[in-house]
N, C-alpha and C positions, 0 to 999 in steps of 0.2 A: 504493500499500500504506500502511496505517495505520502511524504511527511506531513505531520500535523501542523496545522496553521493556527495562529492566534486568533484571527478575526473569524467569528463563527456565530451563526444562529442555530447551532447544533441541537440545543435543547428541544427543538421543534421536530428532530428526527425521531422517529418510532423505534423503539427497542426491538431486537429480533423476536420474531413471532407474534407481532402486533400487526393489525390492519386497520385502515381508516375507511369507514363507510358512512353513508347519509341515509336518513329516512325520507319518507315521502314529502314531509313538511320542511326539509332542508336542516334538520339538526344532524350534527356529526356525531356518530359514536365509534367507540374502538373495540376491536375484536381481539381477543388473546387466545391465539389457537393452542397455546399450551394447556391452559387451564379451562378452555372453552367457554370463558366468561366474556361479558361485555361490560362497558362503562361509558358515561357520557364525557368524562373529563380525559384530557390527553394524559397518557401514562407518565410523561416527563414533566410538563409544564402545569398540570392540574387545571387548565383552562378549558373552555368549551368553544366550539366552532359552529358556524352556520354556513350553508352555501345558499346563494341566491341568483337570481337572474335567469335568462334562456340558456338552453343547451348551445354548445358550440355548433357551428355549421356542420351539417351532414349527420348530426346525432338525433336519435329518437328514443323516447321511453315508452317502453311496453310492458305489459303484464303477462307472465307465463301461465300456462293452464293450472299450475298449483299455486297461483296468487303471488309469485314472486315478481318484483320489479327488475326489469332488465334494461340495458342500454344498448341500442344497436348503433354501430358506426356504419353508416351506408358507404362511406368513402373507402374503408378499409375492408369492409364486409366482415366485422368482427362483432361479438357480443360479450358483454361484460356485466357483472353485479355492481361494478363501481361507477359511481356518478362522476362523469368527466368534469363536473364543476368543482370537484374537490381541489382541483389545481388553483382555484380562487377563492377558497374558503377563508373566511374571516373570524377572528376570535371576538367573543363577547363575555362580559361578567354578568350583566344584570339585564333583564328585559330585552334581549336580542340587540343590544347596543354594540354596534362594531368597535373594536378596540385597535386592532392592527392587523395587517396581512403579514404573512411570514417574512417577506422582503418587501423593502420600500425604498423611498428616495434616499434614506441614509444608508442603506446596505451597500457593501463592496462587492466587487466580482469575486473576491477570495472567499467572503462570506457565504455567497451563493454555492460556490464549489467545496465548501469545507467538507472533508471526508470522502469526496468523490475520487474514483480510480478511473481515469480516462485511457489508460494504456490500451493500445490496440486501435484507438480512434485516430483519424486523420482529419485535419482542419485546414481548410485555405481561407485567408483573411486578406482582403484587399486594404491597401493603406495602413498596414500593421508596423509601420516603422517609427510612427509617432502618435502622440495622442491617445484617443480612446481605443484605437486599433491596437496601438503597442500594449496597453494595459489588458486589452482582451487576449492578445496572443501570449503575453506573459502569464496570465492567470491559467489558461488552458494548459499552457507547456508545464507549469509547476504541478499540474495535477496528471501529468504522464501522456497528454494528447501530443502527437506529432504535429507541429504547426508549420504550414507552408505559408510564408509571408510574401503576399505578391505585391510589389511596389514598383514604382517608376525608377528610383534610385537605388542601384544595387549596393553602393558603397555605404549609404546611410543604413540600408537594411542590415548589411553585415555587422555594422557598428551597433545596431540595435540588438541583434542576436547576441553579440559579446557581452552587453549590458545584462541580458537575462542570464547567460551562462556564468557570469560572475556571481549572481545570486544563487544559482543551482546549477552545478556543473553537469549533471546528467539529463539535462533537458534536451529534447528533440525539435530542434528548429532549423529550417532552412530558407534561403532567399530564393524568389522567383522573380525574374524581371517582367514586369507587366506595366505598360504605359497606357493608362485608360483614355488617353487622347488619341489612341492609334488603334483602329480595329485590327490592323495587321499584326501589332504587338499582342493583342489579346488572343488572336488565333495561335500564335506562336507559343504563348504562355500555356494555353490549354492543351497544346499538343505535348509540350515538355512535361506537364504535369502527368497527362495520360500515359506517357512513355515509362513513367516510374511507378505510378499507382494505378491500380485496377479499381480502387473504391475510394470514395469521398463521403465521409459521414456528416461533416459539417462544413458549410459554405457560408461565410459572413461577408456580405457586401458592405463594407464600411467606409470606403475611400469616398471623399467628397470635396468639392471646392466651394468657397463662399467669397463674395464681394470682388469677384474678378471684373475688370472692365470687358468690353466687348471684344472678344476674339474667336477666331475660328481654329479648330483642329486640323490636322493634316488630311482629315476625311471631308472637311468642308462644313462641318456642323459647329453650331454654337457650343463653347467649351463647357459651360455648366451644365448644359442638358446632356452632352455626351458623356463626361466624366461621372456625374452623378447619378444617370440613369441608362442611357442607351448602351454604354460598354458594359456595364454590369448585366443587362438583358442579354447581350451577346455572349459574354462569358459563361453565363448559367446555361444557356443552350448548348454551348460547346462542351459543357461538362455533364450533359445528361447522363450519359452512359455510366460514369463512375458514381454518380449520384443515385441513380435508380438500379444499381447492381448491388447495393447494400441495404438491408433492413433498417428501418427507423433512421433514415438520413433526414438532415435538417437543413433548410436555408433560411438565413436570418438577414433581412434586408433593412439596413439602417436608415430610417426615414426621419422625420421631424414633425413636430406639432405645426410647423410652418406649412404643412399640407393644407391646412385648413384655410389658408390665405390665398390659395391658387386661385387664379382668373379662369382656369379651365372648368367649365360647368356643363357643356353638353358635347355631342359627338362632332359637331362642326368645329369645335375648338382643338380637335386632335388631327392636326394636319402638319406635315413637315415644315411649312412656313410661319406656323404658329408655334411649334415645339422648338425649332431652330429659327428664329426670326431674323430679319435683316437689321443691320445696325440702329436704323432711326426707329425701330419699334422696340429696342431692347432696353430693360430695366433689370440690373442686377438682382435686386431683392426679388422681383417678379419671377426671373428665371429660377431662382433657387426655390421659391415656394412651389412653382410648376414641376420642377424636377423631383421634389419630395412627394407631391401628390402622385407623380408617375411611378414612383417606388412603391406607394401603396397599392395602387392600381395593378401594378406588376404582380405584387404578392397575392392579391385576390384572384387575378386570372390564373397564375401559375398554379395556385392550390387546387384549382378545379382541373387543370390540364394534367397535372402530375399528382393523383391522389395518394400514390405510395410514398410520397415525400412530405415531410411537415414544412409548411412555409409560415414564416412569421414576419411581420414588418413591426418595427419599434421605434420609439423615441428615446434616445440616450440621456437628454437633459438640455436645460435652456443655457445658452451662452457659456457652454463650459470652456475654462481656459485651456485651449489646445492651439494648434497651429492653423485652425481653421480660418481666422481672421487675418492671416498674415499679408494677404494681398491688398489689403486696404488699411491706411494708417488711422482713419476715423474709427473703423471696427476695431482695430487693435486697442485704441484708447477705451472704447466702450467696454470691451471684454475685460479689460484691466480693471476698469472702475467696479465692476460688479462681481469680480472675482471672489471676494469675501463671502458673497451671498449664494454662490452657485456650487453645484456638485465638484467634487474632486475627480480626476480622471478615472480612479478606481471605482468611484461611485457611478459614474457615467457609464462604465463598461458593464455594470451589474445586469442591466437589462438584457443587452445582447448575449451576455453569457448565460443569463436564465433562459432566454429564448433558445439557445443552442444545446443546453444540457439538462435542464430541469426535468426529472422523471414525471412531474405532475402534468406535463404538456403531452405526453405520450398519447397519440390517438386524435390530437387536435391539430387544426390546420387552419390558414387563412384568416388568422386573428392579428390584432394589432396591440402592442403592450407599451405601457409607460409605467416607470417605476415598478417594474416586475409584476404588473397587474394588467389584466384585460381592459381595454378602453375602447369606446365607440369612436369611429372615424367620421370624418366630415361626410356630409350628404354625397358630394362628388364621389368620394372614395368609395361609396357603397353602389355606385351605378355600374352594373354588370355591362351594360352596352358601352360606357366609356372604357371600362378595362378591355372588352374585346376589341374595340376599335384601336386603342393603344397598341395592343399586341400585334394587330395586323399592320398598322403603319410603321411600327418598329422594325418589323421584318422588312417591309419595302425599302426603309431607309438603309438597312444594312446591306440588302441585296444590291441596290444601286451603287453602293461603294465597291462591293465585290466586282459587279460586272465592269465599272470603270477602271479598276486597277487591272483587271485582266486585259481591257482593251489596251491600255497603256503598255502593258508588258508585251502583248502582240505586236504593236507598233514598234517597240524598241528593238525587237528581234528583226525587223524588216531592214 
């Protein structure tokens, strides 16, 4: 087992032989399989819990012939006695008044992973050499996971790996060159990964840019849109085989609460010239908001198309002190001013890590989390027509680049 960590919410872990279940009215009870007894209070904390809200997408509650309550997962075609909402159970002391969830805004990624053994798991994380991505990679590596850090700058990535190894020598981390402003680079990165690994258990699409002036990538698309969304979409499709070749694989798409401020509202707004606008229609913050809505829509559609893979989108935290603001001096000042009131990088990494590893989330997909808890997305993000339209337009945009590059190559040979 990987070394014991100081940061922990481990009191909430059940002792061996215990199981957590829920009644019809949402009260959580605990079964001791050794003594065959049950009780309302948690065997470690002595607290009670309740589950509330609707079942996750694809789940249905049924009653068997002998009167027992069953939960059917139509996406995975499985049946269980365990209420899937237990992943989001909240504690209460009196009169069903919620006190806290297991992990929240103050939890760290290391606390989420306390006691977990991830040996044998392979994770690929984009933008893992700095900020939230680095803390995500560091936390997973400390718990035995093989972490592939997919980044643009190989030198900085190797330096990041050395920082992790100074803390824990036996970690398994490696660098993979992947420039999200180049679809060609993404294809090369995916091919290199597949040459070495047959399976991919965790894909965390973390990298992003913010506050950029208007620039175009080598593929001719606006940089914020391509780096934050389109390139991640392409990378995911290229890694389909290793993701779907193993059971219980997960994809975590790091979005933002900024998706709620996107101007994309209907299918007419999903068009190459609106997603990647000309300079005179460009606003940096608007482009960022739109890209984050695209992230959530992508997660919703991917969850439908790949039912064997659990797909989550999440918000890591507001104005976290990372290198995200490095492209604009005004944002750097703003982020520095609010730093005492925002999450640390370890705390910001907790929700992506929770999405990637939490056993409570097994069997769920297509949900959005903030502070390690399920949240409702914006109305636009719930629109299945928008999600399907985005998928199709994204495919067209990538195909256009591939065709153009092929034509240029053929002309160069003449």
